[in-house]
Structures are given as structure tokens and as C-alpha cells.
Z-matrix of the N, CA and C atoms (Angstrom, degrees):
N
C 1 1.390
C 2 1.590 1 109.79
N 3 1.302 2 120.29 1 -31.57
C 4 1.410 3 114.64 2 -178.83
C 5 1.597 4 111.51 3 -67.64
N 6 1.336 5 117.57 4 -25.32
C 7 1.460 6 116.51 5 177.15
C 8 1.523 7 107.16 6 -69.86
N 9 1.474 8 117.79 7 -44.72
C 10 1.453 9 116.88 8 -179.68
C 11 1.454 10 111.06 9 -59.49
N 12 1.402 11 119.96 10 -41.10
C 13 1.393 12 115.07 11 177.84
C 14 1.469 13 117.10 12 -65.01
N 15 1.362 14 119.68 13 -38.41
C 16 1.413 15 124.88 14 171.26
C 17 1.556 16 114.07 15 -51.84
N 18 1.255 17 113.50 16 -41.66
C 19 1.455 18 124.56 17 -177.48
C 20 1.503 19 113.86 18 -83.95
N 21 1.326 20 117.48 19 2.61
C 22 1.402 21 122.86 20 178.94
C 23 1.537 22 113.35 21 65.55
N 24 1.268 23 117.03 22 33.84
C 25 1.452 24 122.09 23 -172.33
C 26 1.470 25 110.70 24 -113.48
N 27 1.392 26 118.99 25 2.25
C 28 1.420 27 121.58 26 -175.14
C 29 1.704 28 105.95 27 -111.53
N 30 1.309 29 105.87 28 138.41
C 31 1.447 30 107.37 29 -175.65
C 32 1.546 31 105.43 30 -143.57
N 33 1.346 32 116.08 31 -172.79
C 34 1.458 33 124.57 32 178.42
C 35 1.442 34 110.59 33 -150.10
N 36 1.237 35 120.04 34 170.18
C 37 1.432 36 121.51 35 172.75
C 38 1.460 37 119.15 36 -103.51
N 39 1.308 38 120.32 37 155.10
C 40 1.492 39 121.23 38 -178.27
C 41 1.544 40 114.05 39 -58.08
N 42 1.392 41 111.33 40 -26.69
C 43 1.505 42 114.87 41 173.86
C 44 1.527 43 110.41 42 -64.35
N 45 1.371 44 111.74 43 -51.70
C 46 1.497 45 118.56 44 -173.22
C 47 1.560 46 106.08 45 -63.61
N 48 1.374 47 120.58 46 -39.67
C 49 1.347 48 121.22 47 176.23
C 50 1.588 49 115.70 48 -61.24
N 51 1.324 50 114.88 49 -38.49
C 52 1.453 51 119.32 50 165.00
C 53 1.460 52 116.46 51 -55.07
N 54 1.342 53 116.89 52 -45.86
C 55 1.430 54 118.11 53 175.89
C 56 1.426 55 112.35 54 -57.54
N 57 1.265 56 119.95 55 -48.27
C 58 1.532 57 122.52 56 177.63
C 59 1.434 58 110.10 57 -59.14
N 60 1.321 59 123.86 58 -55.10
C 61 1.386 60 126.76 59 -178.05
C 62 1.618 61 114.16 60 -54.85
N 63 1.316 62 109.50 61 -33.73
C 64 1.559 63 114.02 62 -179.52
C 65 1.496 64 106.16 63 -65.21
N 66 1.288 65 119.25 64 -31.44
C 67 1.549 66 120.96 65 -174.16
C 68 1.410 67 110.44 66 -87.32
N 69 1.346 68 124.94 67 -0.94
C 70 1.432 69 118.70 68 -175.29
C 71 1.551 70 110.90 69 -88.17
N 72 1.308 71 115.55 70 105.72
C 73 1.442 72 119.25 71 -175.40
C 74 1.546 73 111.37 72 -96.38
N 75 1.358 74 120.86 73 -15.81
C 76 1.423 75 121.80 74 -175.56
C 77 1.518 76 105.98 75 -123.41
N 78 1.362 77 113.75 76 161.97
C 79 1.483 78 119.34 77 173.51
C 80 1.432 79 113.37 78 -65.58
N 81 1.308 80 121.94 79 -32.65
C 82 1.511 81 122.54 80 173.85
C 83 1.524 82 110.13 81 -62.40
N 84 1.329 83 119.41 82 -37.02
C 85 1.473 84 123.44 83 -176.81
C 86 1.546 85 103.90 84 -72.36
N 87 1.370 86 118.98 85 -41.12
C 88 1.492 87 121.12 86 -177.50
C 89 1.571 88 108.03 87 -65.19
N 90 1.433 89 117.22 88 -39.91
C 91 1.393 90 119.26 89 177.66
C 92 1.510 91 115.96 90 -64.32
N 93 1.348 92 115.72 91 -41.13
C 94 1.446 93 123.13 92 177.90
C 95 1.572 94 108.58 93 -62.08
N 96 1.383 95 112.93 94 -45.41
C 97 1.556 96 116.31 95 179.35
C 98 1.507 97 109.26 96 -61.30
N 99 1.282 98 118.68 97 -45.37
C 100 1.404 99 117.81 98 176.95
C 101 1.445 100 120.51 99 -52.88
N 102 1.373 101 111.67 100 -44.30
C 103 1.454 102 121.51 101 -179.28
C 104 1.559 103 108.54 102 -69.09
N 105 1.233 104 119.19 103 -38.89
C 106 1.530 105 120.53 104 -179.35
C 107 1.578 106 107.12 105 -70.97
N 108 1.295 107 119.00 106 -49.82
C 109 1.417 108 118.29 107 -178.38
C 110 1.521 109 117.47 108 -65.84
N 111 1.328 110 114.30 109 -22.62
C 112 1.430 111 118.69 110 177.69
C 113 1.546 112 113.41 111 -65.89
N 114 1.324 113 110.35 112 -30.06
C 115 1.444 114 118.68 113 175.31
C 116 1.613 115 119.04 114 -79.29
N 117 1.296 116 109.79 115 -9.76
C 118 1.512 117 112.40 116 -173.94
C 119 1.544 118 109.09 117 -112.45
N 120 1.390 119 113.29 118 156.08
C 121 1.458 120 116.09 119 166.06
C 122 1.515 121 109.20 120 -81.57
N 123 1.268 122 120.44 121 138.22
C 124 1.505 123 119.63 122 179.69
C 125 1.486 124 105.51 123 -111.85
N 126 1.348 125 113.85 124 117.20
C 127 1.509 126 120.27 125 -178.00
C 128 1.402 127 110.33 126 -88.30
N 129 1.396 128 118.59 127 129.84
C 130 1.533 129 121.87 128 -172.95
C 131 1.506 130 108.63 129 -79.36
N 132 1.388 131 111.97 130 161.83
C 133 1.395 132 121.04 131 167.99
C 134 1.570 133 106.53 132 -94.47
N 135 1.306 134 114.36 133 91.74
C 136 1.492 135 119.33 134 -175.22
C 137 1.605 136 108.93 135 -106.01
N 138 1.289 137 109.06 136 -166.75
C 139 1.503 138 114.98 137 -172.46
C 140 1.600 139 113.48 138 -64.18
N 141 1.308 140 116.02 139 -42.81
C 142 1.546 141 118.92 140 177.63
C 143 1.524 142 109.40 141 -63.16
N 144 1.433 143 113.58 142 -37.55
C 145 1.538 144 115.28 143 -179.86
C 146 1.565 145 107.15 144 -73.86
N 147 1.295 146 119.37 145 -33.47
C 148 1.506 147 118.50 146 -179.91
C 149 1.532 148 111.29 147 -68.37
N 150 1.341 149 111.33 148 -37.70
C 151 1.611 150 114.57 149 175.43
C 152 1.573 151 107.96 150 -59.00
N 153 1.348 152 113.57 151 -51.79
C 154 1.501 153 117.40 152 -176.25
C 155 1.565 154 108.17 153 -62.25
N 156 1.229 155 120.54 154 -38.29
C 157 1.460 156 120.49 155 177.70
C 158 1.461 157 112.45 156 -64.24
N 159 1.266 158 120.22 157 -40.89
C 160 1.433 159 123.26 158 175.73
C 161 1.528 160 108.50 159 -60.82
N 162 1.223 161 119.68 160 -49.19
C 163 1.513 162 120.16 161 -178.53
C 164 1.509 163 108.37 162 -68.69
N 165 1.266 164 119.88 163 -39.35
C 166 1.545 165 115.82 164 -178.66
C 167 1.477 166 109.92 165 -70.35
N 168 1.396 167 122.12 166 -39.90
C 169 1.452 168 124.00 167 177.85
C 170 1.631 169 110.49 168 -58.65
N 171 1.224 170 114.60 169 -48.30
C 172 1.478 171 120.94 170 178.89
C 173 1.457 172 110.39 171 -57.71
N 174 1.341 173 118.17 172 -45.84
C 175 1.511 174 123.08 173 -174.89
C 176 1.539 175 109.12 174 -68.36
N 177 1.346 176 116.06 175 -41.20
C 178 1.437 177 117.49 176 -177.22
C 179 1.504 178 113.14 177 -76.59
N 180 1.433 179 111.96 178 -36.79
C 181 1.567 180 109.65 179 -179.76
C 182 1.535 181 108.16 180 -69.49
N 183 1.308 182 122.81 181 -30.62
C 184 1.415 183 124.21 182 -177.30
C 185 1.546 184 109.04 183 -62.87
N 186 1.331 185 118.82 184 -27.88
C 187 1.504 186 125.86 185 177.38
C 188 1.514 187 110.93 186 -90.16
N 189 1.324 188 116.84 187 -5.36
C 190 1.457 189 117.26 188 -177.19
C 191 1.557 190 110.47 189 75.77
N 192 1.326 191 119.32 190 26.75
C 193 1.380 192 126.57 191 -179.39
C 194 1.507 193 116.22 192 -121.67
N 195 1.402 194 116.15 193 28.96
C 196 1.438 195 116.40 194 -178.56
C 197 1.579 196 110.33 195 -60.17
N 198 1.354 197 107.35 196 154.86
C 199 1.548 198 112.63 197 -175.30
C 200 1.528 199 112.28 198 -118.66
N 201 1.351 200 112.05 199 -1.10
C 202 1.548 201 114.73 200 -174.76
C 203 1.470 202 110.66 201 99.49
N 204 1.352 203 114.41 202 150.40
C 205 1.457 204 117.66 203 -170.88
C 206 1.520 205 111.05 204 -67.50
N 207 1.316 206 120.65 205 -40.55
C 208 1.519 207 119.82 206 -175.16
C 209 1.530 208 107.29 207 -69.50
N 210 1.265 209 121.54 208 -46.89
C 211 1.491 210 121.69 209 176.78
C 212 1.466 211 109.49 210 -57.78
N 213 1.313 212 119.50 211 -44.21
C 214 1.554 213 121.04 212 174.74
C 215 1.496 214 110.78 213 -56.52
N 216 1.340 215 117.88 214 -44.24
C 217 1.363 216 119.91 215 -179.47
C 218 1.507 217 113.46 216 -63.13
N 219 1.221 218 115.04 217 -41.65
C 220 1.488 219 122.58 218 -177.33
C 221 1.555 220 109.11 219 -65.54
N 222 1.441 221 118.46 220 -47.63
C 223 1.392 222 122.91 221 177.99
C 224 1.583 223 106.33 222 -63.69
N 225 1.294 224 123.89 223 -42.93
C 226 1.463 225 125.42 224 179.10
C 227 1.515 226 110.91 225 -55.92
N 228 1.302 227 118.18 226 -43.94
C 229 1.419 228 121.52 227 -177.68
C 230 1.505 229 111.62 228 -62.32
N 231 1.384 230 117.99 229 -42.06
C 232 1.388 231 124.20 230 175.58
C 233 1.575 232 114.45 231 -62.42
N 234 1.348 233 108.91 232 -38.03
C 235 1.510 234 114.91 233 179.53
C 236 1.614 235 109.11 234 -72.53
N 237 1.285 236 118.15 235 -34.47
C 238 1.442 237 124.93 236 -174.45
C 239 1.597 238 104.56 237 -70.10
N 240 1.319 239 118.51 238 -46.23
C 241 1.458 240 121.53 239 -175.38
C 242 1.541 241 106.98 240 -87.55
N 243 1.270 242 125.64 241 -4.92
C 244 1.428 243 131.31 242 178.10
C 245 1.628 244 112.71 243 60.32
N 246 1.314 245 113.27 244 49.59
C 247 1.341 246 122.25 245 179.55
C 248 1.539 247 108.72 246 -126.63
N 249 1.455 248 115.32 247 150.43
C 250 1.398 249 119.25 248 -178.44
C 251 1.473 250 109.87 249 -68.91
N 252 1.446 251 112.31 250 156.36
C 253 1.394 252 120.78 251 178.88
C 254 1.518 253 108.77 252 -111.94
N 255 1.397 254 116.39 253 119.13
C 256 1.438 255 123.12 254 174.97
C 257 1.457 256 110.73 255 -101.52
N 258 1.370 257 120.39 256 135.19
C 259 1.444 258 119.72 257 -176.76
C 260 1.479 259 109.24 258 -150.61
N 261 1.325 260 115.47 259 155.26
C 262 1.455 261 120.35 260 174.84
C 263 1.534 262 104.67 261 -115.43
N 264 1.342 263 118.24 262 18.51
C 265 1.469 264 124.09 263 177.23
C 266 1.555 265 111.43 264 -82.05
N 267 1.372 266 114.21 265 90.03
C 268 1.456 267 118.70 266 -179.34
C 269 1.448 268 114.82 267 -74.69
N 270 1.323 269 118.12 268 -20.80
C 271 1.473 270 118.14 269 -179.29
C 272 1.454 271 117.43 270 -65.86
N 273 1.368 272 115.49 271 -40.95
C 274 1.413 273 120.74 272 -178.45
C 275 1.436 274 115.52 273 -118.05
N 276 1.381 275 118.80 274 17.63
C 277 1.445 276 119.21 275 -166.58
C 278 1.532 277 112.42 276 -68.81
N 279 1.336 278 123.30 277 -25.90
C 280 1.403 279 119.92 278 -177.19
C 281 1.530 280 111.88 279 -69.96
N 282 1.263 281 117.44 280 -38.83
C 283 1.474 282 116.55 281 179.88
C 284 1.582 283 113.85 282 -66.36
N 285 1.287 284 117.11 283 -48.15
C 286 1.450 285 118.41 284 177.31
C 287 1.487 286 110.61 285 -61.13
N 288 1.316 287 117.40 286 -34.92
C 289 1.505 288 118.59 287 -179.58
C 290 1.456 289 109.58 288 -60.71
N 291 1.321 290 116.77 289 -46.75
C 292 1.462 291 117.98 290 -179.11
C 293 1.585 292 112.12 291 -64.81
N 294 1.344 293 113.10 292 -40.18
C 295 1.444 294 123.82 293 -179.98
C 296 1.644 295 107.93 294 -59.84
N 297 1.331 296 119.04 295 -46.37
C 298 1.380 297 120.74 296 -171.82
C 299 1.556 298 106.02 297 -81.32
N 300 1.304 299 118.08 298 -38.43
C 301 1.470 300 119.14 299 175.60
C 302 1.418 301 110.20 300 -58.09
N 303 1.321 302 119.21 301 -40.60
C 304 1.461 303 121.47 302 178.43
C 305 1.605 304 114.48 303 -54.56
N 306 1.334 305 113.67 304 -35.62
C 307 1.425 306 122.60 305 175.12
C 308 1.531 307 112.51 306 -83.00
N 309 1.275 308 123.98 307 14.45
C 310 1.432 309 128.26 308 176.89
C 311 1.502 310 112.09 309 67.47
N 312 1.219 311 116.93 310 32.01
C 313 1.530 312 123.47 311 169.68
C 314 1.497 313 108.28 312 -118.58
N 315 1.310 314 116.90 313 -176.25
C 316 1.392 315 117.94 314 -177.68
C 317 1.598 316 103.57 315 -135.42
N 318 1.387 317 110.53 316 164.59
C 319 1.453 318 120.75 317 178.51
C 320 1.416 319 109.10 318 -138.49
N 321 1.281 320 119.51 319 134.25
C 322 1.424 321 127.70 320 179.59
C 323 1.463 322 109.12 321 -117.67
N 324 1.299 323 126.25 322 130.83
C 325 1.369 324 126.50 323 176.38
C 326 1.501 325 113.19 324 -106.31
């Protein structure tokens, strides 16, 4: 990951950034978050991503495999911009992996 970061090829989603900011209780944590996010491209949850999220949520929910709104939004952003999704989320990693693979992207946990 360090190599991808140095090459400017590592990014995050606005939803993931929100999750990190939400957990920043101290000024030190906020400073660290600012430094990390400054080095990343933050992909927005825009209309194309919203459309993909709606389709993805409907598809997964119909199979009883819903992953929650925020994780669906994160996966949809990656699908919309055609970039792979990397996650350490082992709780729900199988469902997003199928969802992202369906969109011809990949996911690594």
C-alpha cells in the first residue's frame, strides 16, 4: 500500500472519510486524519454512485445478503469509478466482494 500511496494511486471514498472523521475525538486524531486524507484522492458519492448503490442494495437485499447502507455506498463508488475496493472489513467482506466483482472490479480483504 505504501507504494500505491507514493505513486498517487491510493484513494478513499467520501463515505469512508466520514467514518474516519466521526471517530476523531481528539485534536491529535484530527491532525493525523488531515495528514492522511491530504495524500489521498477522495471519491465522492455522486449521482452515478447513488444509482449504482440503489441497484446494488436492491440486488443484495433480494438475496438476503444486504451489507448496510454505508458499505453499499462505498462499493458503489468503487464500481462507478471502476476502481478496485480494498478493505479490512472481514465481517461483510464476502458480499461486497461479489458485488464489486460483478462490476468487473476486484476486492481484497
